[in-house]
C-alpha positions as CSV (number, residue, x, y, z in Angstrom):
1,M,-1.8,29.2,9.6
2,D,1.9,28.5,8.6
3,L,2.8,25.2,6.9
4,E,4.3,23.6,10.0
5,L,1.1,24.2,12.0
6,R,-0.9,23.1,9.0
7,R,1.0,19.8,8.8
8,R,0.7,19.2,12.5
9,F,-3.1,19.8,12.3
10,Y,-3.3,17.4,9.3
11,A,-1.2,14.7,11.2
12,E,-3.4,15.0,14.3
13,E,-6.6,14.7,12.1
14,L,-5.2,11.5,10.7
15,E,-4.5,10.3,14.2
16,A,-8.1,11.0,15.1
17,I,-9.5,9.4,11.9
18,C,-7.3,6.3,12.0
19,N,-7.0,5.9,15.8
20,F,-3.2,5.4,15.6
21,R,-1.5,2.9,17.8
22,S,2.0,3.8,16.6
23,P,3.2,6.8,18.6
24,G,5.7,7.9,15.9
25,L,3.3,8.3,13.1
26,V,1.8,11.6,14.1
27,D,5.3,13.2,14.2
28,A,6.2,11.5,10.9
29,F,3.2,12.9,9.1
30,A,3.7,16.3,10.7
31,A,7.4,16.4,9.6
32,V,7.2,15.3,6.0
33,P,6.2,18.1,3.5
34,R,3.8,16.4,1.2
35,E,4.0,19.1,-1.5
36,R,7.7,18.3,-2.1
37,F,6.7,14.9,-3.4
38,L,4.3,16.3,-6.0
39,A,4.6,18.3,-9.2
40,P,4.1,22.0,-8.7
41,G,0.5,23.1,-8.1
42,P,-2.3,23.7,-8.8
43,W,-3.0,20.0,-8.1
44,T,-5.6,17.6,-9.4
45,M,-7.4,15.8,-6.6
46,L,-10.0,13.0,-6.4
47,G,-13.2,15.0,-5.9
48,D,-15.4,12.0,-4.9
49,G,-13.2,10.4,-2.3
50,G,-12.5,7.5,-4.7
51,D,-16.1,6.6,-5.1
52,G,-15.8,6.5,-8.8
53,F,-13.1,3.8,-8.5
54,M,-15.1,1.9,-6.0
55,M,-18.2,1.8,-8.3
56,G,-16.1,0.7,-11.3
57,G,-16.3,4.0,-13.1
58,A,-14.0,6.9,-13.9
59,P,-13.0,9.0,-10.9
60,K,-14.3,12.5,-10.5
61,T,-11.5,15.1,-10.0
62,R,-11.2,18.7,-9.2
63,T,-8.3,21.2,-9.4
64,T,-7.1,23.3,-6.5
65,P,-7.8,27.0,-7.1
66,D,-4.1,27.9,-6.6
67,A,-0.7,26.4,-5.8
68,N,-0.7,27.2,-2.1
69,P,0.9,24.1,-0.4
70,A,-1.7,24.3,2.3
71,R,-4.1,22.8,-0.2
72,V,-2.5,19.4,0.0
73,Y,-2.9,18.9,3.8
74,H,-6.3,17.3,3.6
75,N,-7.5,13.7,3.5
76,V,-7.5,13.6,-0.3
77,A,-5.7,11.6,-3.0
78,I,-3.7,13.8,-5.3
79,A,-2.8,13.0,-8.9
80,I,0.7,11.9,-9.8
81,D,-0.3,11.3,-13.4
82,A,-4.0,12.0,-14.0
83,E,-4.0,10.6,-17.5
84,R,-2.9,7.2,-16.1
85,Q,-5.3,7.5,-13.1
86,L,-2.3,7.3,-10.9
87,F,-2.8,9.1,-7.6
88,N,-0.8,9.7,-4.4
89,G,-3.1,7.7,-2.2
90,Q,-5.7,8.9,0.3
91,P,-3.8,9.7,3.5
92,A,-6.2,8.1,5.9
93,T,-6.1,4.8,3.9
94,L,-2.3,4.7,3.8
95,A,-2.0,5.9,7.4
96,T,-4.1,3.1,8.6
97,W,-1.9,0.6,6.7
98,L,1.3,2.1,8.1
99,D,-0.2,2.0,11.6
100,L,-0.9,-1.7,11.2
101,L,2.7,-2.4,10.3
102,D,3.8,-1.5,13.8
103,L,6.6,0.7,12.6
104,A,9.2,1.6,15.3
105,P,12.7,3.1,15.5
106,G,15.1,0.5,14.0
107,S,12.4,-1.3,11.9
108,R,13.4,-2.6,8.5
109,V,10.8,-1.8,5.8
110,L,10.2,-2.8,2.2
111,H,7.9,-0.6,0.1
112,V,6.9,-2.0,-3.2
113,G,5.3,0.6,-5.5
114,C,6.8,3.7,-3.8
115,G,5.8,6.2,-6.5
116,P,7.5,9.6,-5.8
117,G,8.2,8.5,-2.2
118,Y,5.8,10.5,0.1
119,Y,4.7,7.5,2.2
120,T,8.2,6.1,2.0
121,A,9.4,9.2,3.6
122,V,6.8,9.0,6.4
123,M,7.9,5.4,7.1
124,A,11.6,6.5,7.0
125,H,10.9,9.2,9.5
126,A,9.0,6.7,11.7
127,V,11.8,4.1,11.8
128,G,14.6,6.7,12.1
129,S,18.2,6.7,11.1
130,I,18.8,3.4,12.9
131,G,16.1,1.8,10.7
132,R,16.2,0.7,7.0
133,V,13.8,1.4,4.2
134,L,14.1,-0.2,0.7
135,A,11.7,1.3,-1.8
136,L,11.0,-0.1,-5.3
137,D,9.1,1.2,-8.3
138,V,8.8,-0.2,-11.8
139,D,8.4,3.3,-13.3
140,G,11.8,4.9,-14.0
141,P,10.8,8.6,-13.7
142,L,8.9,7.9,-10.5
143,A,11.9,6.0,-9.0
144,D,14.2,8.8,-10.0
145,A,11.8,11.3,-8.4
146,A,11.6,9.2,-5.2
147,R,15.4,9.0,-5.1
148,R,15.7,12.8,-5.2
149,N,12.8,13.3,-2.8
150,L,14.3,10.9,-0.2
151,A,17.8,12.4,-0.2
152,P,17.2,13.7,3.3
153,Y,16.8,10.1,4.5
154,P,20.1,8.3,3.7
155,W,18.8,5.2,5.4
156,A,16.1,5.0,2.6
157,E,17.3,3.3,-0.6
158,V,15.3,3.5,-3.9
159,R,15.6,1.0,-6.7
160,H,14.1,1.2,-10.2
161,V,13.0,-2.4,-10.5
162,D,10.0,-4.5,-11.2
163,G,8.8,-5.4,-7.7
164,G,7.4,-8.7,-9.1
165,A,10.8,-9.8,-10.3
166,A,12.9,-8.4,-7.4
167,Q,14.8,-10.8,-5.1
168,F,16.0,-9.9,-1.6
169,E,19.1,-10.9,0.4
170,E,17.6,-9.5,3.6
171,Q,14.5,-9.7,5.6
172,F,12.1,-7.0,6.7
173,D,9.9,-6.4,9.7
174,A,7.3,-4.6,7.6
175,V,6.4,-4.9,4.0
176,L,3.9,-2.6,2.2
177,I,2.7,-3.7,-1.2
178,N,1.3,-0.4,-2.5
179,A,-0.5,-1.7,-5.6
180,G,-3.1,-4.3,-6.4
181,V,-2.0,-7.9,-7.0
182,T,-3.6,-11.3,-7.7
183,H,-1.4,-13.2,-5.2
184,P,1.4,-12.9,-2.7
185,L,4.8,-13.4,-4.4
186,D,7.3,-15.9,-3.1
187,A,10.1,-13.3,-2.9
188,W,7.9,-11.0,-0.7
189,L,6.9,-13.9,1.6
190,R,10.6,-15.0,2.0
191,A,11.6,-11.4,2.7
192,L,9.2,-11.2,5.6
193,A,11.0,-11.7,8.9
194,P,9.6,-13.8,11.8
195,N,6.6,-12.0,13.3
196,G,6.9,-9.5,10.4
197,R,3.8,-7.8,9.0
198,M,2.7,-7.2,5.4
199,I,0.0,-5.1,3.9
200,L,-1.2,-6.6,0.6
201,P,-4.1,-5.4,-1.6
202,L,-5.6,-8.5,-3.4
203,T,-7.6,-7.2,-6.4
204,G,-9.4,-8.2,-9.5
205,T,-9.3,-5.7,-12.4
206,I,-12.4,-3.7,-13.3
207,P,-13.4,-4.4,-16.9
208,Q,-14.9,-0.9,-17.5
209,M,-11.5,0.6,-16.5
210,G,-9.2,-1.9,-18.4
211,T,-6.3,-3.3,-16.4
212,T,-5.2,-0.1,-14.7
213,I,-7.4,-0.1,-11.6
214,G,-8.4,-3.1,-9.6
215,K,-10.9,-3.6,-6.8
216,G,-10.6,-6.0,-3.9
217,I,-9.6,-6.4,-0.3
218,T,-6.5,-5.2,1.6
219,W,-5.1,-7.8,4.0
220,L,-2.8,-7.7,7.0
221,L,-0.5,-10.7,7.0
222,T,1.6,-11.6,10.0
223,R,4.4,-14.2,9.8
224,Q,3.9,-17.1,12.2
225,D,6.2,-19.8,10.8
226,E,7.6,-20.9,7.5
227,C,4.3,-22.3,6.3
228,T,1.7,-20.0,7.9
229,L,0.8,-16.4,8.0
230,A,-2.1,-15.1,10.1
231,V,-4.3,-12.9,8.0
232,R,-7.2,-10.5,8.5
233,P,-9.0,-8.3,6.1
234,I,-8.5,-4.5,6.5
235,G,-11.2,-3.3,4.1
236,V,-12.3,-2.8,0.5
237,V,-9.9,-1.0,-1.8
238,A,-9.7,0.3,-5.3
239,I,-6.1,0.7,-6.3
240,Y,-3.7,1.0,-9.2
241,S,-2.7,-2.5,-10.4
242,A,0.9,-3.7,-9.9
243,I,2.8,-3.9,-13.2
244,G,4.7,-7.2,-13.5
245,A,3.3,-8.5,-10.2
246,R,0.0,-9.9,-11.4
247,D,-1.0,-13.3,-12.8
248,E,-3.7,-12.5,-15.3
249,A,-4.7,-16.2,-15.4
250,L,-5.6,-15.8,-11.7
251,N,-7.6,-12.6,-12.2
252,A,-11.0,-14.3,-12.9
253,Q,-10.3,-16.7,-9.9
254,V,-9.7,-13.7,-7.6
255,G,-12.8,-11.9,-8.9
256,K,-14.9,-15.0,-8.3
257,A,-13.7,-15.3,-4.8
258,L,-14.3,-11.7,-4.1
259,M,-17.8,-11.9,-5.5
260,G,-18.6,-14.4,-2.6
261,G,-18.9,-11.3,-0.4
262,P,-17.8,-10.5,3.1
263,M,-19.4,-13.6,4.6
264,Q,-16.7,-15.6,2.7
265,W,-13.6,-13.4,2.8
266,A,-14.1,-12.3,6.4
267,A,-13.9,-15.9,7.4
268,V,-10.3,-16.2,6.1
269,K,-7.9,-16.9,9.0
270,R,-4.5,-17.7,7.5
271,L,-2.3,-17.9,4.4
272,R,-1.1,-21.5,4.0
273,L,2.1,-22.2,2.2
274,D,2.1,-25.9,2.6
275,A,1.0,-28.3,-0.2
276,H,-2.5,-29.6,0.2
277,E,-5.6,-30.4,-1.9
278,P,-8.3,-27.8,-2.4
279,S,-11.2,-28.1,0.0
280,D,-14.2,-26.2,1.2
281,S,-11.9,-24.5,3.7
282,C,-10.0,-22.8,0.9
283,W,-11.3,-19.4,0.0
284,L,-8.7,-18.9,-2.7
285,H,-6.3,-21.7,-3.6
286,G,-3.3,-21.2,-5.8
287,N,0.1,-22.7,-6.7
288,G,2.0,-22.8,-3.4
289,W,-0.4,-20.7,-1.4
290,C,-3.9,-20.8,-0.1
291,W,-6.2,-18.3,1.7
292,S,-7.7,-20.7,4.3
293,K,-10.7,-20.3,6.5
294,T,-9.2,-22.7,9.1
295,S,-7.1,-21.5,11.9
296,L,-5.1,-24.7,12.3
């Protein structure tokens, strides 16, 4: 099977696994060559589907037997930097997130934590040349790699910047936060356009793994008005922690909320940005934001 056919099969497998609603995602995954966003093979892959992360331990990895690019067209996370436990995310997980963002031709997208840019390229392909993609990464070499890798997509801009400190003069229809955080940042919320959607992994760090990897819940947030975003949990996630975009004073608070289990976090209905006193309806209450279990 040649690589074009291999990519098409891979994309259609993702469509079947993730039950895509966005018609352009299959073509996007089929068009973007994943191997060009990775170091030369052989490649180190997660060998346990990420179960090591999810159980709070070190991940089990395996190495491909050769550097045949066909090896990367499977639903596996591939190491960007194995020593840092930094992986190019599992395709079905990221594909589900991208599908929930409702990407369409002309959409404006913000990608915080773009790494070498593979999923940025998929989004750039989905929104087309009439769209706009702004990708950020705090790691200079990764941002440089993403800039080179995304050269075929001139409507995709890459900035080497701390996503936690970045400010934006524009708004976006879709925002992907591709790292674990303790709270939604004001700048990200202000950058979300009316009816815009944001994917945000809310995580607490795992003590056995230091501060590198966090475990928590990924949320879909949809802008309703200036003070309210509708939210719903997408699923449990173990993910690299966002550098510069976490409040370590909140880490224990997030962990305690998560320990309440799905009966608690599944009841969350909205993110409130209005000032109010904490109450039983607040699943996680912070300074200027609250994950609330009330719908009104």
